[in-house]
C-alpha positions as semicolon CSV with decimal commas, in nm:
position;residue;x (nm);y (nm);z (nm)
1;S;5,492;0,858;1,763
2;C;5,624;0,616;2,039
3;A;5,780;0,264;2,042
4;F;5,578;-0,003;2,232
5;V;5,770;-0,260;2,456
6;D;5,599;-0,601;2,368
7;L;5,724;-0,825;2,685
8;L;5,524;-1,108;2,680
9;T;5,580;-1,210;2,315
10;R;5,756;-1,059;2,016
11;S;5,508;-0,980;1,846
12;N;5,441;-0,672;1,583
13;D;5,098;-0,618;1,728
14;P;5,159;-0,387;2,011
15;W;4,824;-0,377;2,116
16;R;4,766;-0,738;2,152
17;T;4,650;-0,942;2,494
18;Q;4,835;-1,207;2,581
19;R;4,562;-1,480;2,663
20;N;4,732;-1,750;2,493
21;R;5,082;-1,732;2,663
22;R;5,271;-2,033;2,702
23;H;5,357;-2,082;3,035
24;Q;5,690;-1,936;3,149
25;P;5,913;-2,124;3,426
26;R;5,945;-1,961;3,738
27;F;6,277;-1,783;3,853
28;Q;6,537;-1,944;4,048
29;S;6,755;-1,763;4,274
30;P;7,135;-1,906;4,081
31;S;7,440;-1,947;4,316
32;R;7,696;-1,696;4,307
33;N;7,916;-1,854;4,141
34;E;7,614;-1,897;3,842
35;I;7,551;-1,541;3,866
36;I;7,964;-1,492;3,816
37;A;7,958;-1,675;3,480
38;A;7,602;-1,543;3,363
39;Q;7,721;-1,233;3,392
40;S;8,005;-1,315;3,212
41;S;7,812;-1,485;2,927
42;F;7,560;-1,232;2,923
43;G;7,854;-0,947;2,818
44;E;7,932;-1,170;2,530
45;G;7,587;-1,175;2,398
46;K;7,465;-1,511;2,499
47;E;7,110;-1,587;2,486
48;S;6,885;-1,857;2,543
49;D;6,616;-1,939;2,284
50;N;6,338;-1,796;2,534
51;G;6,568;-1,441;2,514
52;Y;6,674;-1,445;2,871
53;D;7,072;-1,531;2,988
54;S;7,073;-1,848;3,128
55;A;7,080;-1,710;3,466
56;C;6,682;-1,625;3,431
57;T;6,613;-2,021;3,401
58;L;6,840;-2,215;3,631
59;Q;6,652;-2,442;3,847
60;G;6,859;-2,370;4,193
61;R;6,829;-2,334;4,532
62;R;6,502;-2,160;4,669
63;D;6,714;-2,040;4,997
64;F;6,889;-1,704;5,004
65;S;7,217;-1,684;5,165
66;P;7,267;-1,396;5,494
67;D;7,529;-1,265;5,250
68;F;7,236;-1,214;4,972
69;Q;6,970;-1,086;5,220
70;L;7,240;-0,832;5,336
71;E;7,335;-0,735;4,952
72;F;6,925;-0,697;4,900
73;E;6,871;-0,461;5,192
74;Q;7,188;-0,275;5,058
75;L;6,975;-0,259;4,726
76;M;6,691;-0,097;4,833
77;H;6,884;0,119;5,073
78;W;7,034;0,234;4,758
79;R;6,755;0,276;4,515
80;R;6,700;0,641;4,430
81;D;6,482;0,852;4,260
82;V;6,674;1,009;3,961
83;R;6,674;1,315;3,793
84;R;7,030;1,386;3,698
85;F;7,150;1,167;3,469
86;Q;7,505;1,147;3,221
87;K;7,329;1,259;2,922
88;D;7,559;1,121;2,674
89;K;7,581;0,759;2,789
90;P;7,342;0,574;2,631
91;V;7,185;0,260;2,821
92;D;7,308;-0,079;2,724
93;E;7,028;-0,195;2,546
94;K;7,060;-0,540;2,651
95;I;7,058;-0,494;3,012
96;L;6,775;-0,264;2,995
97;Q;6,572;-0,534;2,837
98;R;6,646;-0,824;3,085
99;A;6,548;-0,512;3,327
100;I;6,247;-0,503;3,228
101;K;6,163;-0,842;3,136
102;S;6,315;-0,994;3,458
103;A;6,080;-0,740;3,642
104;F;5,749;-0,768;3,456
105;R;5,709;-1,122;3,428
106;S;5,849;-1,157;3,812
107;A;5,587;-0,913;3,918
108;P;5,260;-1,005;4,120
109;S;4,921;-0,883;3,988
110;V;4,553;-0,918;4,094
111;G;4,424;-1,239;3,968
112;L;4,719;-1,287;3,709
113;S;4,588;-0,994;3,541
114;E;4,939;-0,851;3,453
115;P;4,760;-0,511;3,305
116;W;5,093;-0,347;3,280
117;R;5,154;-0,180;2,901
118;I;5,456;-0,014;2,827
119;V;5,534;0,254;2,580
120;R;5,905;0,337;2,486
121;V;5,896;0,746;2,430
122;E;6,157;0,796;2,160
123;S;6,000;1,043;1,898
124;E;6,132;1,379;1,934
125;R;5,739;1,483;1,908
126;A;5,638;1,281;2,199
127;K;5,945;1,384;2,419
128;E;5,840;1,712;2,367
129;A;5,439;1,664;2,466
130;A;5,595;1,498;2,783
131;V;5,786;1,755;2,904
132;K;5,549;2,010;2,820
133;N;5,266;1,866;2,981
134;F;5,544;1,848;3,274
135;E;5,634;2,205;3,255
136;V;5,309;2,324;3,255
137;E;5,171;2,102;3,552
138;N;5,518;2,204;3,751
139;A;5,425;2,566;3,707
140;D;5,089;2,499;3,844
141;A;5,202;2,337;4,126
142;L;5,457;2,579;4,190
143;N;5,155;2,858;4,232
144;G;5,001;2,616;4,532
145;Y;5,275;2,717;4,751
146;A;5,372;3,017;4,909
147;G;5,688;3,198;5,095
148;D;5,970;2,986;5,173
149;K;5,759;2,659;5,065
150;R;5,769;2,840;4,705
151;R;6,087;2,901;4,732
152;K;6,219;2,588;4,767
153;Y;5,973;2,407;4,571
154;A;6,115;2,647;4,275
155;S;6,496;2,548;4,349
156;L;6,419;2,173;4,320
157;K;6,491;1,948;4,029
158;L;6,164;1,744;3,966
159;S;6,228;1,576;3,626
160;G;6,539;1,425;3,403
161;M;6,318;1,430;3,127
162;V;6,554;1,647;2,887
163;E;6,845;1,459;2,997
164;A;6,704;1,082;3,029
165;P;6,831;0,851;2,742
166;V;6,537;0,615;2,765
167;Q;6,166;0,724;2,873
168;L;5,900;0,483;2,968
169;A;5,561;0,557;3,013
170;V;5,398;0,239;3,235
171;F;5,001;0,232;3,187
172;C;4,735;0,022;3,357
173;D;4,473;-0,156;3,108
174;D;4,194;-0,116;3,318
175;G;4,011;-0,261;3,042
176;T;4,161;-0,591;3,063
177;T;3,970;-0,902;3,062
178;K;4,280;-1,136;3,170
179;G;4,227;-1,290;3,520
180;A;3,864;-1,302;3,456
181;G;3,811;-1,038;3,723
182;L;3,963;-1,194;3,988
183;G;4,040;-0,980;4,314
184;A;3,950;-0,702;4,127
185;R;3,563;-0,700;4,129
186;T;3,542;-0,563;4,489
187;M;3,889;-0,348;4,433
188;P;3,934;-0,243;4,076
189;E;4,213;-0,047;4,207
190;M;4,439;-0,324;4,250
191;R;4,523;-0,359;3,907
192;R;4,660;-0,032;3,879
193;Y;4,874;-0,115;4,252
194;S;4,986;-0,428;4,024
195;V;5,135;-0,204;3,786
196;V;5,325;-0,043;4,103
197;S;5,467;-0,346;4,183
198;A;5,621;-0,440;3,890
199;I;5,770;-0,059;3,843
200;T;5,917;-0,137;4,183
201;L;6,081;-0,453;4,058
202;F;6,177;-0,263;3,790
203;W;6,344;-0,026;4,005
204;L;6,510;-0,248;4,168
205;A;6,659;-0,460;3,865
206;A;6,798;-0,150;3,716
207;R;6,945;-0,028;4,014
208;S;7,169;-0,358;4,069
209;A;7,306;-0,301;3,695
210;G;7,379;0,083;3,797
211;I;7,093;0,207;3,624
212;G;6,889;0,464;3,761
213;V;6,513;0,517;3,740
214;G;6,346;0,852;3,782
215;W;5,960;0,851;3,853
216;V;5,773;1,166;3,719
217;S;5,415;1,223;3,840
218;I;5,345;1,613;3,781
219;L;5,182;1,545;3,473
220;D;4,810;1,565;3,328
221;A;4,786;1,189;3,292
222;H;4,484;1,210;3,044
223;K;4,632;1,446;2,848
224;L;4,949;1,229;2,823
225;G;4,762;0,948;2,753
226;K;4,625;1,165;2,450
227;D;4,935;1,268;2,319
228;L;5,066;0,936;2,320
229;G;4,799;0,780;2,126
230;V;4,734;0,509;2,388
231;P;4,377;0,364;2,426
232;S;4,127;0,566;2,640
233;D;4,098;0,306;2,909
234;W;4,473;0,292;2,972
235;A;4,541;0,491;3,276
236;L;4,898;0,660;3,313
237;V;5,061;0,490;3,673
238;G;5,434;0,643;3,620
239;Y;5,658;0,837;3,333
240;L;6,028;0,671;3,417
241;C;6,329;0,829;3,349
242;I;6,595;0,581;3,303
243;G;6,962;0,620;3,235
244;Y;7,334;0,627;3,425
245;P;7,341;0,839;3,706
246;E;7,570;1,172;3,772
247;E;7,615;1,067;4,132
248;D;7,469;0,757;4,381
249;N;7,376;0,884;4,682
250;D;7,208;0,658;4,993
251;S;6,957;0,952;5,093
252;P;6,717;1,105;4,914
253;E;6,757;1,436;4,702
254;L;6,453;1,615;4,907
255;E;6,570;1,510;5,212
256;R;6,910;1,632;5,108
257;C;6,761;1,956;4,985
258;G;6,574;2,007;5,308
259;W;6,245;1,981;5,155
260;E;6,136;1,678;5,391
261;T;6,262;1,423;5,631
262;R;6,278;1,023;5,589
263;M;6,101;0,863;5,917
264;G;6,375;0,720;6,166
265;D;6,319;0,341;6,293
266;D;6,119;0,494;6,636
267;D;5,894;0,676;6,382
268;F;5,814;0,374;6,220
269;V;5,451;0,215;6,344
270;I;5,276;-0,131;6,283
271;A;4,916;-0,124;6,468
272;S;4,797;-0,410;6,617
273;V;4,393;-0,420;6,659
């Protein structure tokens, strides 16, 4: 009913935990010229033995230039929760896999538990179950509003599940033994926060390649997990719709639609104790 993305090995077993994985080299930022060269070779399909393009294993400098820092700020600023996709434009699979691997291999996790589990939702049956799930929960959410807020909610487009060419359900394996519970015995929710961190890195990696990501949260997470047939100790963290956006925008759609406004710099307070 769905395909499983095996991020850490090329194993045919989608449930395999990666306990004895060989250590991979840390990502080092390549120089601007190396990035340009790597992008050119990436477009030609050149790949190293471990599945990465050469830029991902270069032993370069550790400092980041002011230009890079500014570009990174712009990347964060232009990241959007995308709900409107170019339905007929497929996502380049090599670019998608590069974004997934670079993000999830680099993401921090409590106790190095790496609890993320990714399900690629591809079959019509699985997609229909996910869309139906959203429609039921969205209707229920609408009933929680009244007056102008209800009318505003009804006008919002809150999912790109019908249009998005790629859809990933990202789970947290709450039962993983990887990491031996370090950091999670007192705060087990840290495993799920680790998955959130990995998704955020993927979001940025995808956006840097011009690919949009939309995070759908109006779902019955338990039911979706059952519909997708995942183990009972996997908890849904994010359902991601992925594709090329209809347009780019530097402000959130909810702000443009008048649902809410983003805090200004003067409203952002870091308290001292």
